[in-house]
Structure formats: structure tokens, C-alpha cells
PATOR-969323 format. One record per atom (N, C-alpha, C): x, y, z. Coordinates in steps of 0.02 Angstrom, whole numbers, plus 50000, padded with zeros to 5 digits. Layout:
! PATOR-969323
XYZ ...
***
This chain:
! PATOR-969323
492595022150196 493375018750228 493165012550251 493585008150253 493525000750271 493725001050348 493085003750395 493205003350464 493164997050484 493574994550528 493694987850561 493894983350527 494094984650460 494414978350420 495124979150463 495294970850467 496064971050473 496394965150426 497034967350435 497444963150383 497984958850423 498204953250397 498694949650429 499304950550382 499884953850426 500544953750378 501124951250410 501554947950378 502184945250382 502584946950335 503324943350350 503684945150315 503654945550234 503424941450222 503204938450145 502694943950108 502294947750142 501934950650114 501774958050129 502424959650172 502494966250196 502684971550150 502334972650100 502664977350046 502164982250014 502394988549999 501784993049970 502044997749911 501724998849864 501975003949820 501595010749819 501765016349799 501515023249817 501355023849742 500985026449713 500705029149644 500455036249660 500715040049613 500455048049592 499975048549543 499345049349549 498855048949512 498795054149464 498485053649396 498515058549352 497985063849375 498135070049349 497585076549373 497055075049339 496875072349276 496275070849250 496305063749223 495555060449211 495545055149187 495105054949124 495105050349076 494695051449026 493945049449048 493495052649000 492825052849022 492385050148977 492865045948930 492545041648879 492295035248903 491905031148884 491625025748907 492175020048895 492235015648954 492695010748939 492455001448932 491985003048887 491704996648883 491944992348823 492454995748772 492884991348719 493484989948738 493614988048816 494204984448846 494704988748901 494414995348892 494814999148949 495125005348908 495225011948952 495805016748909 496345015848966 496905015848919 497585016148951 497695023648988 497995022449051 498065027149106 498765026749132 499255030849140 499835031849149 499715033649248 499915030649282 500125030849350 500905031649353 501185038149401 501795036349399 501895034349488 502405028349473 502405026349539 503035029149578 502985032749633 503475037049669 503905033449724 503665027249746 503965024549821 503795018449816 504055013549863 504055008049879 504325004949941 504035002049978 504335001450042 504104995550083 504314992750120 503924988850178 503604993050239 503034993650243 502624999450295 502654996950343 502674991250384 502484988450436 503334987450483 503464990250523 504204990250545 504234984750586 504844982350614 504964976050655 504934969350627 504624968550552 504564963250532 505234960150496 505444954550506 506214953850465 505914953150380 506574951950354 506534950950283 506694944250265 506644938650237 506854932650228 507074930250169 507634927650150 507694925150081 507544918850078 507144916050101 506904908350092 506154909450105 505804905850049 505044906650048 504694905550131 504184905650139 503704906050207 503794897950217 503554893150154 503314887550169 504124883850185 504694885350163 505494882250188 505544884550252 505324889950279 505424892350353 504984887050390 504424885850387 503914882950416 504134875250413 504354873350357 504594865250342 505274864350392 505594871850406 506324870750444 506074871550524 505434872350536 505264872850597 505114880650630 505204885050585 505304891150609 504574895050597 504364896350644 503514900150646 503594907950614 503484909850585 503494915350562 502944920450593 503414926350605 502874932350663 502374935350607 501834934550635 501174938550600 500924944650635 500884949050615 500504953550656 499774956950623 499424957050653 498684960250621 498684967750627 498544971250575 498404980150564 497774981050552 497604986850574 496854988450563 496974993350511 496444993950444 496354997450391 496495004850412 496035008150446 496025013750468 496605017550500 496745013050548 497445015650594 498005015550542 497985009850514 498745009050471 498655015350394 498285014750388 498165019350328 498305028050353 498105029250416 498175034750424 498825036350450 499165031950476 500015030950507 500285033250443 500245029250391 500515028550324 500435035350287 499875038650294 499785044950273 500315051050294 500275049650352 500775053750399 501545053550392 501675047550370 502385047150355 502475049250284 502025048250248 502115049050176 502045056650167 501775060750201 501715067950190 502245071050216 502785067150248 503435070750248 503965069550185 503585064950147 504075065650069 504165069250048 504785069849992 504865076149969 504465076149895 504165070249880 503925069049814 503215070449822 502815069349890 502095070949885 501985078149882 501555080649835 501485085949820 500645089949835 500615095549861 499865098549854 499425097249799 498915094449811 498415093949753 498445090349707 498865084049732 499105078749699 498655073149734 498415067449692 498015061649731 498485055349723 498605052049781 499065046449790 498685040549810 498885034949781 498535028549774 499185024149821 498915020649867 499395016149918 499135010049905 499585005349881 499414996649854 499664992149889 499654989949954 500014983949987 499954976749956 500214972249981 500204965749946 499814961449997 499794964450066 499334961450102 498664963050100 498484965950046 497644968550031 497474975250048 497844978350077 497614985850092 497694990550049 497274994150022 497374999049976 497005006450005 497295011849979 496765019249995 497105023949952 496945029649953 497095034649913 497015041149966 497465045949953 497375052249980 497515057249944 497465065049987 497585070649946 497645074750002 498095079449989 498345085550042 498335083150107 498445076450130 498675071650180 498025071550209 497435068550179 496875066350201 496605059250158 496495055150187 496155049050171 495575051150121 495475048550067 494905048250019 494365043650035 
***
């Protein structure tokens, strides 16, 4: 696990997607350019509460004299908090593995409510 890793999050990169992974993956070699694999996207949302969402670019806000709010999140703390939140969702099923990808760079997977 990425212990001690921190990420800077603002209103323009505060986004994540949650994918349900297949039960089995191909055991074939991938040297020929890869093997197509289907992931099911089950959710998307802004994971860090309290950051506004703006209709103009970050650069435009700075140009207008507005300094965007930025928070720093710890990988392990945020991943554990998101797993607790996601466990309550009706699409999360036991014995399924989920992959969470954020636009601020953090990613993790979990199964049965436990980080992998």
C-alpha cells in the first residue's frame, strides 16, 4: 500500500470512477499488444467533500485573481474512508473486486471491504 503518499486535490481534479473487475482474467501472454478485458464502471463522483465545482478553468480563476482552494489527502486515510463509503453502496457485492481511479492520481482496489 502507498503508505505516506500524499495527493493535492482541488476543484479541477476532484473526481473518481469505480469499476467492478471481472472474476477471471486471461492467462494468455500479452506480448502481442494486449488482451481486451471488460471492466464495468459502476459509479463516479467527487470524493473530497467541500471543494466547489467551477464552470471556468483553473487558469481563468487564477487570472481573475481567485486562488483556488487545494487540500492534501493521505493515500491510506483517503482509500480507507472511500472503502467505508463504497461498502454502503447497493452495487458493491461480496466476492467482487473493485478498482477506484482518481483524477488526482490515487488508485486502489478492494474486495469484501478490504484494501488489496
